[in-house]
KEKE-3310 file (N, C-alpha, C; in steps of 0.2 Angstrom, whole numbers, plus 5000, padded with zeros to 4 digits):
npx = (5123:5128:5130:5125:5122:5111:5105:5090:5080:5089:5097:5101:5101:5099:5089:5090:5102:5113:5125:5136:5141:5145:5144:5150:5153:5168:5171:5157:5148:5147:5141:5146:5143:5130:5120:5106:5105:5092:5083:5080:5083:5086:5099:5112:5123:5124:5118:5125:5122:5108:5103:5098:5097:5106:5110:5101:5093:5080:5068:5062:5068:5069:5073:5080:5086:5095:5097:5104:5099:5107:5109:5113:5109:5109:5101:5084:5077:5074:5069:5065:5075:5083:5089:5077:5067:5071:5074:5059:5051:5057:5056:5043:5029:5022:5018:5031:5028:5016:5021:5029:5021:5012:5021:5022:5013:5019:5031:5039:5042:5056:5073:5080:5079:5082:5075:5076:5066:5062:5054:5054:5046:5044:5050:5052:5056:5058:5056:5059:5061:5061:5048:5037:5036:5035:5039:5037:5052:5059:5064:5082:5098:5102:5105:5109:5113:5114:5104:5093:5085:5094:5098:5111:5124:5142:5150:5140:5135:5146:5147:5138:5140:5149:5143:5134:5143:5147:5137:5135:5146:5146:5150:5156:5163:5165:5173:5177:5166:5170:5181:5175:5169:5180:5184:5194:5195:5193:5181:5182:5181:5172:5161:5156:5142:5132:5129:5128:5137:5150:5164:5176:5173:5163:5172:5178:5167:5165:5170:5166:5173:5177:5189:5196:5203:5192:5177:5172:5170:5163:5159:5159:5148:5141:5127:5117:5104:5091:5078:5084:5092:5102:5118:5128:5140:5153:5165:5174:5179:5191:5198:5204:5203:5208:5208:5199:5191:5184:5166:5155:5140:5129:5112)
npy = (5060:5059:5062:5075:5092:5102:5119:5126:5138:5146:5155:5172:5179:5167:5158:5143:5134:5122:5110:5099:5082:5074:5059:5044:5033:5035:5035:5038:5049:5065:5082:5098:5111:5122:5134:5123:5120:5118:5120:5135:5144:5134:5127:5118:5104:5090:5075:5066:5053:5048:5059:5066:5075:5078:5086:5103:5120:5129:5140:5155:5152:5138:5121:5106:5092:5073:5057:5042:5027:5015:5000:4981:4973:4973:4985:4981:4978:4990:5001:5019:5035:5041:5055:5060:5062:5076:5083:5083:5091:5103:5109:5111:5119:5114:5115:5111:5102:5097:5091:5082:5073:5069:5060:5050:5040:5035:5032:5018:5013:5020:5018:5014:5029:5046:5061:5078:5092:5110:5124:5136:5142:5131:5117:5099:5082:5066:5048:5032:5021:5015:5011:5021:5037:5053:5069:5084:5096:5101:5118:5121:5112:5099:5082:5071:5056:5040:5034:5035:5052:5064:5049:5043:5042:5042:5052:5060:5065:5073:5082:5088:5095:5102:5112:5118:5124:5133:5142:5147:5153:5164:5165:5171:5170:5154:5145:5136:5128:5119:5113:5106:5097:5088:5082:5068:5058:5040:5034:5025:5005:5003:5012:5012:5010:4996:4992:4980:4978:4975:4974:4981:4989:4998:5004:5010:5018:5029:5041:5059:5065:5054:5043:5036:5025:5020:5025:5039:5054:5064:5079:5091:5104:5119:5129:5142:5150:5163:5175:5187:5181:5169:5160:5148:5135:5125:5110:5101:5083:5070:5053:5044:5058:5067:5086:5095:5105:5121:5130:5143:5152:5164:5172)
npz = (5003:5020:5034:5044:5053:5061:5064:5070:5070:5078:5078:5075:5063:5055:5052:5048:5048:5040:5040:5033:5027:5011:5006:4995:4983:4974:4960:4956:4946:4948:4948:4953:4966:4959:4951:4942:4927:4920:4930:4933:4949:4957:4969:4971:4971:4961:4957:4945:4938:4944:4943:4953:4968:4984:4993:4993:4989:4984:4977:4988:4998:5002:5007:5004:5010:5011:5015:5017:5025:5033:5028:5032:5020:5002:4992:4987:4971:4958:4966:4969:4964:4978:4980:4971:4979:4985:4975:4970:4980:4980:4967:4967:4977:4987:5006:5018:5030:5023:5012:5017:5025:5015:5006:5012:5009:4997:4999:5003:4991:4988:4989:5008:5017:5025:5026:5024:5024:5021:5021:5023:5031:5041:5044:5043:5045:5037:5034:5029:5037:5053:5047:5037:5040:5047:5056:5064:5064:5080:5087:5087:5089:5081:5074:5059:5053:5045:5050:5062:5066:5076:5082:5091:5086:5087:5077:5073:5086:5088:5078:5079:5091:5086:5081:5088:5097:5089:5087:5101:5102:5094:5082:5066:5056:5043:5043:5056:5056:5045:5049:5058:5050:5043:5051:5054:5064:5072:5082:5098:5098:5107:5106:5095:5083:5078:5063:5057:5046:5048:5058:5053:5043:5050:5057:5048:5043:5054:5055:5055:5043:5029:5021:5009:4994:4987:4991:5002:5010:4999:4996:5008:5015:5020:5021:5025:5030:5027:5030:5024:5015:5008:5008:5002:5003:4998:4998:4988:4988:4982:4979:4995:5001:4993:4988:4980:4976:4976:4980:4981:4983:4984:4989)
capx = (5123:5128:5131:5121:5120:5108:5102:5083:5077:5093:5103:5097:5100:5100:5084:5090:5109:5114:5132:5135:5145:5141:5148:5149:5159:5172:5169:5149:5149:5143:5141:5147:5138:5129:5111:5105:5101:5085:5078:5082:5082:5087:5104:5116:5125:5119:5121:5123:5120:5102:5099:5093:5101:5107:5107:5102:5091:5074:5064:5059:5071:5067:5079:5081:5092:5094:5103:5103:5100:5112:5108:5119:5108:5109:5093:5079:5078:5067:5067:5067:5083:5082:5089:5072:5063:5073:5071:5053:5050:5060:5052:5036:5027:5018:5022:5036:5023:5010:5025:5031:5014:5010:5026:5022:5008:5024:5041:5043:5046:5062:5078:5080:5081:5079:5073:5075:5061:5062:5049:5056:5041:5042:5056:5050:5059:5052:5060:5055:5064:5060:5040:5037:5033:5037:5039:5038:5058:5056:5067:5087:5102:5100:5110:5106:5119:5114:5101:5085:5087:5095:5103:5118:5133:5148:5150:5134:5137:5154:5146:5132:5142:5151:5138:5131:5147:5150:5131:5136:5153:5143:5154:5152:5168:5162:5180:5177:5161:5173:5187:5173:5167:5186:5188:5195:5196:5188:5180:5185:5176:5165:5157:5155:5136:5133:5123:5127:5141:5154:5169:5181:5166:5160:5177:5179:5163:5164:5172:5163:5176:5178:5194:5197:5202:5185:5172:5173:5167:5163:5158:5157:5142:5138:5121:5111:5096:5086:5072:5088:5096:5106:5124:5130:5148:5155:5170:5174:5186:5191:5198:5209:5202:5211:5206:5197:5188:5176:5161:5153:5136:5124:5107)
capy = (5064:5054:5066:5082:5095:5107:5120:5126:5143:5146:5160:5177:5181:5162:5151:5138:5131:5116:5108:5091:5080:5069:5051:5040:5030:5042:5033:5039:5055:5072:5092:5103:5116:5124:5132:5120:5124:5116:5121:5141:5145:5128:5126:5111:5098:5085:5067:5062:5044:5046:5065:5069:5078:5077:5094:5109:5125:5132:5147:5156:5148:5131:5116:5099:5087:5068:5054:5033:5023:5011:4991:4977:4969:4976:4988:4979:4982:4993:5006:5025:5036:5045:5061:5063:5066:5083:5091:5084:5096:5108:5110:5111:5124:5112:5116:5104:5097:5091:5087:5075:5069:5066:5056:5042:5033:5032:5031:5010:5013:5024:5016:5017:5037:5051:5068:5087:5100:5117:5127:5143:5144:5126:5112:5092:5076:5061:5043:5025:5015:5006:5010:5027:5040:5060:5075:5093:5096:5107:5121:5119:5109:5091:5079:5064:5052:5036:5032:5040:5061:5060:5044:5045:5039:5047:5057:5063:5069:5077:5087:5092:5099:5109:5117:5121:5130:5139:5146:5149:5158:5169:5165:5173:5162:5147:5140:5130:5120:5115:5111:5100:5091:5088:5077:5060:5053:5036:5033:5018:5002:5000:5017:5012:5006:4987:4991:4974:4978:4972:4979:4985:4994:5002:5008:5016:5025:5029:5047:5063:5064:5047:5044:5030:5025:5020:5028:5044:5060:5068:5085:5095:5111:5124:5134:5146:5154:5169:5181:5192:5179:5163:5156:5141:5136:5118:5110:5093:5079:5065:5050:5048:5063:5074:5091:5095:5112:5126:5134:5148:5154:5168:5174)
capz = (5011:5025:5041:5046:5059:5057:5068:5069:5076:5085:5076:5075:5058:5049:5054:5048:5046:5037:5041:5030:5023:5008:5007:4992:4980:4968:4954:4954:4944:4952:4948:4959:4967:4953:4949:4936:4921:4919:4935:4937:4955:4959:4968:4974:4967:4956:4957:4936:4937:4946:4941:4959:4975:4991:4998:4988:4991:4980:4977:4994:5007:5002:5006:5005:5010:5010:5018:5017:5031:5032:5029:5028:5014:4997:4992:4979:4964:4954:4969:4966:4967:4985:4978:4968:4985:4986:4970:4968:4983:4978:4960:4967:4980:4992:5012:5021:5034:5020:5007:5020:5024:5008:5003:5017:5003:4992:5004:5003:4986:4989:4994:5013:5017:5028:5021:5028:5020:5025:5016:5026:5037:5045:5045:5042:5045:5036:5034:5026:5042:5051:5044:5034:5047:5048:5061:5065:5068:5085:5087:5091:5085:5079:5073:5057:5049:5042:5055:5062:5067:5082:5084:5094:5084:5089:5072:5073:5092:5088:5071:5082:5097:5085:5079:5095:5101:5086:5089:5109:5104:5089:5077:5059:5048:5042:5045:5061:5053:5037:5053:5061:5045:5041:5056:5053:5072:5074:5089:5102:5093:5110:5104:5087:5082:5077:5059:5053:5040:5052:5061:5049:5039:5054:5058:5041:5042:5059:5056:5052:5038:5028:5019:5008:4990:4983:4995:5006:5008:4993:4997:5016:5015:5025:5020:5028:5026:5033:5027:5021:5009:5011:5008:5001:5001:4995:4996:4985:4987:4978:4982:4999:5004:4988:4989:4971:4973:4981:4976:4984:4981:4990:4985)
cpx = (5123:5130:5129:5121:5118:5106:5095:5080:5081:5098:5100:5096:5097:5095:5084:5096:5110:5122:5132:5140:5141:5147:5145:5155:5162:5171:5160:5149:5143:5144:5142:5141:5136:5122:5112:5101:5094:5080:5080:5080:5085:5096:5107:5121:5122:5122:5120:5121:5112:5099:5096:5098:5101:5106:5107:5095:5086:5072:5061:5062:5071:5073:5077:5087:5091:5099:5102:5101:5103:5110:5111:5116:5108:5100:5090:5080:5072:5064:5069:5071:5079:5082:5083:5068:5066:5072:5062:5050:5052:5058:5045:5035:5023:5024:5026:5032:5018:5015:5027:5028:5013:5016:5024:5017:5015:5031:5043:5045:5051:5066:5076:5082:5078:5080:5072:5070:5061:5059:5052:5054:5044:5047:5053:5054:5055:5058:5055:5056:5063:5053:5040:5033:5038:5036:5041:5045:5058:5065:5075:5092:5102:5105:5107:5112:5114:5107:5095:5087:5088:5098:5108:5125:5137:5148:5144:5135:5142:5151:5141:5135:5147:5148:5136:5134:5150:5142:5133:5140:5152:5148:5152:5156:5166:5168:5180:5172:5166:5178:5182:5170:5174:5189:5188:5195:5192:5189:5182:5180:5169:5160:5155:5146:5137:5128:5124:5132:5147:5160:5171:5177:5166:5164:5179:5175:5161:5163:5165:5165:5177:5183:5197:5198:5196:5180:5174:5169:5170:5165:5159:5154:5141:5134:5117:5108:5092:5081:5079:5092:5099:5114:5126:5136:5148:5161:5170:5181:5186:5194:5204:5210:5206:5206:5207:5194:5183:5172:5157:5147:5131:5117:5102)
cpy = (5058:5057:5072:5085:5100:5112:5125:5133:5146:5151:5165:5179:5174:5158:5146:5136:5124:5116:5101:5090:5076:5062:5047:5038:5035:5040:5036:5047:5061:5078:5094:5107:5121:5129:5128:5120:5122:5115:5127:5140:5139:5127:5120:5110:5094:5077:5063:5056:5045:5053:5069:5074:5077:5082:5100:5115:5127:5139:5149:5152:5140:5127:5111:5096:5079:5064:5047:5031:5017:5004:4988:4975:4975:4978:4982:4981:4985:5000:5012:5029:5040:5053:5065:5066:5073:5085:5090:5091:5103:5111:5113:5118:5122:5114:5111:5100:5093:5089:5080:5071:5066:5061:5050:5038:5030:5030:5024:5011:5018:5018:5018:5025:5039:5058:5073:5091:5105:5121:5138:5145:5139:5120:5104:5087:5069:5056:5038:5019:5019:5004:5019:5032:5050:5064:5080:5092:5102:5111:5120:5116:5101:5089:5073:5063:5047:5030:5035:5048:5059:5055:5047:5042:5044:5053:5061:5070:5075:5084:5093:5098:5103:5113:5120:5125:5135:5143:5151:5154:5164:5170:5168:5169:5156:5141:5134:5125:5117:5111:5103:5096:5088:5083:5068:5055:5047:5034:5025:5012:5001:5008:5018:5009:5001:4989:4984:4973:4977:4977:4983:4989:4999:5007:5015:5022:5027:5040:5052:5064:5057:5047:5039:5031:5024:5023:5032:5048:5063:5077:5086:5102:5114:5127:5137:5151:5157:5171:5184:5187:5173:5163:5149:5139:5127:5119:5101:5091:5073:5059:5047:5054:5070:5079:5094:5101:5117:5129:5137:5152:5158:5170:5180)
cpz = (5018:5032:5038:5050:5057:5065:5066:5073:5080:5084:5073:5067:5052:5055:5053:5044:5045:5038:5038:5025:5018:5005:5000:4988:4976:4964:4950:4952:4946:4949:4951:4960:4961:4953:4942:4932:4918:4923:4938:4944:4960:4959:4972:4970:4965:4956:4947:4935:4937:4944:4947:4963:4981:4995:4993:4989:4984:4981:4985:4998:5007:5001:5007:5006:5012:5012:5017:5023:5031:5034:5028:5023:5009:4996:4986:4976:4962:4958:4967:4969:4974:4984:4974:4974:4986:4981:4969:4973:4982:4971:4962:4974:4986:5001:5014:5024:5028:5015:5011:5022:5020:5005:5007:5015:5000:4995:5002:4995:4983:4992:5001:5015:5023:5025:5026:5023:5024:5020:5019:5032:5044:5040:5046:5041:5043:5034:5033:5032:5047:5048:5042:5040:5045:5054:5059:5067:5072:5085:5092:5088:5085:5076:5068:5051:5045:5048:5057:5066:5075:5085:5085:5092:5086:5083:5072:5081:5091:5082:5077:5088:5093:5083:5084:5098:5095:5087:5096:5107:5098:5085:5070:5053:5050:5043:5049:5060:5047:5043:5057:5056:5042:5046:5055:5060:5071:5079:5092:5097:5100:5109:5097:5088:5079:5071:5055:5047:5043:5054:5059:5046:5043:5056:5051:5039:5048:5059:5053:5043:5036:5024:5017:5001:4986:4986:5000:5005:5002:4994:5005:5011:5021:5022:5026:5025:5031:5028:5023:5016:5012:5006:5007:4997:5001:4995:4993:4986:4984:4982:4989:5001:5000:4989:4982:4972:4976:4978:4983:4982:4984:4986:4990)
residu = (MET:CYS:LEU:ILE:ALA:LEU:ALA:TRP:ARG:ALA:HIS:PRO:ARG:TYR:PRO:LEU:ILE:VAL:VAL:ALA:ASN:ARG:ASP:GLU:PHE:HIS:ASP:ARG:PRO:ALA:ALA:PRO:LEU:ALA:GLU:TRP:PRO:ASP:ALA:PRO:GLY:LEU:TYR:GLY:GLY:ARG:ASP:LEU:ARG:ALA:GLY:GLY:ALA:TRP:LEU:ALA:LEU:GLY:ALA:GLY:GLY:ARG:LEU:ALA:ALA:VAL:THR:ASN:VAL:ARG:GLU:PRO:GLN:PRO:PRO:ALA:ALA:GLY:LEU:ARG:SER:ARG:GLY:ALA:LEU:ALA:THR:GLY:PHE:LEU:ARG:GLY:ALA:MET:PRO:ALA:PRO:ALA:ALA:ALA:GLN:GLY:LEU:MET:ALA:GLU:ALA:ALA:GLY:PHE:GLY:ALA:PHE:ASN:LEU:LEU:LEU:SER:ASP:GLY:GLU:SER:LEU:SER:TYR:ALA:SER:ASN:ARG:PRO:GLU:PRO:ARG:TRP:GLN:ALA:VAL:THR:PRO:GLY:VAL:HIS:GLY:LEU:SER:ASN:ALA:GLY:LEU:ASN:THR:PRO:TRP:PRO:LYS:THR:LEU:ARG:LEU:ARG:ALA:ALA:LEU:GLN:GLY:TRP:LEU:GLU:GLN:GLY:GLU:THR:GLU:LEU:GLU:PRO:LEU:PHE:ASP:ALA:LEU:ALA:ASP:THR:ARG:VAL:PRO:ASP:ASP:ALA:GLU:LEU:PRO:ASP:THR:GLY:VAL:GLY:LEU:ALA:MET:GLU:ARG:LEU:LEU:ALA:PRO:PRO:PHE:ILE:ARG:SER:ALA:ARG:TYR:GLY:THR:ARG:ALA:SER:SER:VAL:VAL:LEU:VAL:GLY:PRO:GLU:GLY:TRP:ARG:PHE:GLU:GLU:ARG:ARG:PHE:GLY:PRO:ASP:GLY:LEU:ALA:LEU:GLY:ARG:SER:ALA:LEU:ALA:GLY)
# end
């Protein structure tokens, strides 16, 4: 998961709305959005290599989403999978603030991560870069990519603005949100972040929707969670943005 816009307590029916793209190497196996057979009541895609999730729902409107933090150096050996952060929270019943705070003692044992946790009543953000930290997320519209919460990368600002516009127009259809997730426009070089990966890679990773033969956007998702129920829609893609399928669940 590499790009998220979220609305927290900004919609009359759905207190939490998440609009997200997951970016990954195309040869890394993953299962599509579904209820997990070994975890009834847990819904999401699944990383079939490490067994975790990048965006998933659990019982009682619990939600977890994770992104990596972009760093130029390869990760150290022996680190635990980031996807386990999401599934560990969803399999439990701990309130989001307590879970985020409790994670701080072991955060260094994971690859560089950003984590969003909601228990239906509260929303928390946690990260282990530049050091372990967590905070409550305030009501409003926020953006998250491969840097800290609300870091103003062009694609983060673009998706956040699209979600804000969708809310202001009182939209009910999800297609405008998927259109925003499908945006392949590359910003000018002067607007790009410098994360140490080189200009060519910054350009490749800059749009909301990343398209290439080896690495790119694998899934676009929209999740709406409220007291009356939830909706979860996912669209999947292969190399060079080839559409592979769609799934939609509700509860």
